[in-house]
LONU-211541 format. One record per residue (C-alpha): residue number from 1; residue in three letters; x, y negated, z negated. Coordinates in nm, 4 decimals, padded with zeros to 6 digits. Layout:
N
<r nr="NUM" rest="ala" u="X" v="Y" w="Z"/>
...
//
This chain:
70
<r nr="1" rest="unk" u="-07.2162" v="00.1216" w="00.8850"/>
<r nr="2" rest="unk" u="-07.2543" v="-00.2234" w="00.7374"/>
<r nr="3" rest="unk" u="-07.4002" v="-00.5019" w="00.9402"/>
<r nr="4" rest="unk" u="-07.1778" v="-00.8051" w="01.0119"/>
<r nr="5" rest="unk" u="-07.4225" v="-01.0307" w="00.8251"/>
<r nr="6" rest="unk" u="-07.3476" v="-00.8557" w="00.4926"/>
<r nr="7" rest="unk" u="-06.9716" v="-00.9011" w="00.5302"/>
<r nr="8" rest="unk" u="-06.9811" v="-01.2629" w="00.6443"/>
<r nr="9" rest="unk" u="-06.8064" v="-01.5116" w="00.4169"/>
<r nr="10" rest="unk" u="-06.9927" v="-01.8326" w="00.3310"/>
<r nr="11" rest="unk" u="-06.6971" v="-02.0328" w="00.4634"/>
<r nr="12" rest="unk" u="-06.6910" v="-01.8421" w="00.7905"/>
<r nr="13" rest="unk" u="-06.5142" v="-01.5346" w="00.9186"/>
<r nr="14" rest="unk" u="-06.5462" v="-01.1871" w="00.7755"/>
<r nr="15" rest="unk" u="-06.4278" v="-01.0163" w="00.4597"/>
<r nr="16" rest="unk" u="-06.2361" v="-00.7053" w="00.5661"/>
<r nr="17" rest="unk" u="-06.2530" v="-00.5425" w="00.2213"/>
<r nr="18" rest="unk" u="-06.6242" v="-00.5860" w="00.1724"/>
<r nr="19" rest="unk" u="-06.7271" v="-00.6264" w="-00.1891"/>
<r nr="20" rest="unk" u="-06.4272" v="-00.5497" w="-00.4122"/>
<r nr="21" rest="unk" u="-06.5331" v="-00.5707" w="-00.7749"/>
<r nr="22" rest="unk" u="-06.3749" v="-00.4981" w="-01.1114"/>
<r nr="23" rest="unk" u="-06.4346" v="-00.1194" w="-01.1058"/>
<r nr="24" rest="unk" u="-06.2656" v="-00.0887" w="-00.7669"/>
<r nr="25" rest="unk" u="-05.9670" v="-00.2992" w="-00.8761"/>
<r nr="26" rest="unk" u="-05.9285" v="-00.0906" w="-01.1939"/>
<r nr="27" rest="unk" u="-05.9381" v="00.2292" w="-00.9877"/>
<r nr="28" rest="unk" u="-05.6665" v="00.0978" w="-00.7548"/>
<r nr="29" rest="unk" u="-05.4504" v="00.0001" w="-01.0540"/>
<r nr="30" rest="unk" u="-05.5002" v="00.3414" w="-01.2156"/>
<r nr="31" rest="unk" u="-05.3946" v="00.5202" w="-00.8958"/>
<r nr="32" rest="unk" u="-05.0895" v="00.2921" w="-00.8644"/>
<r nr="33" rest="unk" u="-04.9989" v="00.3725" w="-01.2247"/>
<r nr="34" rest="unk" u="-05.0195" v="00.7452" w="-01.1523"/>
<r nr="35" rest="unk" u="-04.8110" v="00.7160" w="-00.8357"/>
<r nr="36" rest="unk" u="-04.5371" v="00.4787" w="-00.9537"/>
<r nr="37" rest="unk" u="-04.5322" v="00.5301" w="-01.3302"/>
<r nr="38" rest="unk" u="-04.5304" v="00.2565" w="-01.5942"/>
<r nr="39" rest="unk" u="-04.1643" v="00.1501" w="-01.5660"/>
<r nr="40" rest="unk" u="-04.1620" v="00.1280" w="-01.1870"/>
<r nr="41" rest="unk" u="-04.4961" v="-00.0550" w="-01.1902"/>
<r nr="42" rest="unk" u="-04.3530" v="-00.3095" w="-01.4370"/>
<r nr="43" rest="unk" u="-04.0525" v="-00.3624" w="-01.2101"/>
<r nr="44" rest="unk" u="-04.2813" v="-00.4096" w="-00.9091"/>
<r nr="45" rest="unk" u="-04.4885" v="-00.6654" w="-01.1012"/>
<r nr="46" rest="unk" u="-04.1767" v="-00.8528" w="-01.2107"/>
<r nr="47" rest="unk" u="-04.0449" v="-00.8616" w="-00.8554"/>
<r nr="48" rest="unk" u="-04.3796" v="-00.9788" w="-00.7222"/>
<r nr="49" rest="unk" u="-04.3959" v="-01.2563" w="-00.9831"/>
<r nr="50" rest="unk" u="-04.0444" v="-01.3747" w="-00.9003"/>
<r nr="51" rest="unk" u="-04.1268" v="-01.3717" w="-00.5302"/>
<r nr="52" rest="unk" u="-04.4370" v="-01.5840" w="-00.5830"/>
<r nr="53" rest="unk" u="-04.2387" v="-01.8248" w="-00.8031"/>
<r nr="54" rest="unk" u="-03.9673" v="-01.8597" w="-00.5360"/>
<r nr="55" rest="unk" u="-04.2279" v="-01.9101" w="-00.2654"/>
<r nr="56" rest="unk" u="-04.4026" v="-02.1854" w="-00.4625"/>
<r nr="57" rest="unk" u="-04.0756" v="-02.3666" w="-00.5284"/>
<r nr="58" rest="unk" u="-03.9802" v="-02.3409" w="-00.1599"/>
<r nr="59" rest="unk" u="-04.3174" v="-02.4839" w="-00.0563"/>
<r nr="60" rest="unk" u="-04.2799" v="-02.7647" w="-00.3109"/>
<r nr="61" rest="unk" u="-03.9273" v="-02.8432" w="-00.1863"/>
<r nr="62" rest="unk" u="-04.0539" v="-02.8406" w="00.1713"/>
<r nr="63" rest="unk" u="-04.3327" v="-03.0856" w="00.0873"/>
<r nr="64" rest="unk" u="-04.0895" v="-03.3178" w="-00.0889"/>
<r nr="65" rest="unk" u="-03.8541" v="-03.3024" w="00.2094"/>
<r nr="66" rest="unk" u="-04.1270" v="-03.4028" w="00.4546"/>
<r nr="67" rest="unk" u="-04.2327" v="-03.6929" w="00.2314"/>
<r nr="68" rest="unk" u="-03.8775" v="-03.8289" w="00.2250"/>
<r nr="69" rest="unk" u="-03.8439" v="-03.8072" w="00.6047"/>
<r nr="70" rest="unk" u="-04.1694" v="-03.9941" w="00.6704"/>
//
């Protein structure tokens, strides 16, 4: 078991994933590719990108709305 000192973030709090490097990320992507297949994975990525884009625009609109009210 890892000690809490090794998982502590410099900013404070704890990192739940521990150390997640490039080999681990590549392994996760390879498993996702095997499970979902290339076409479904592309659709998931497209949907995720659109969701992030919509979220950013909503946050931007919300910030502009609060500036106008002030």
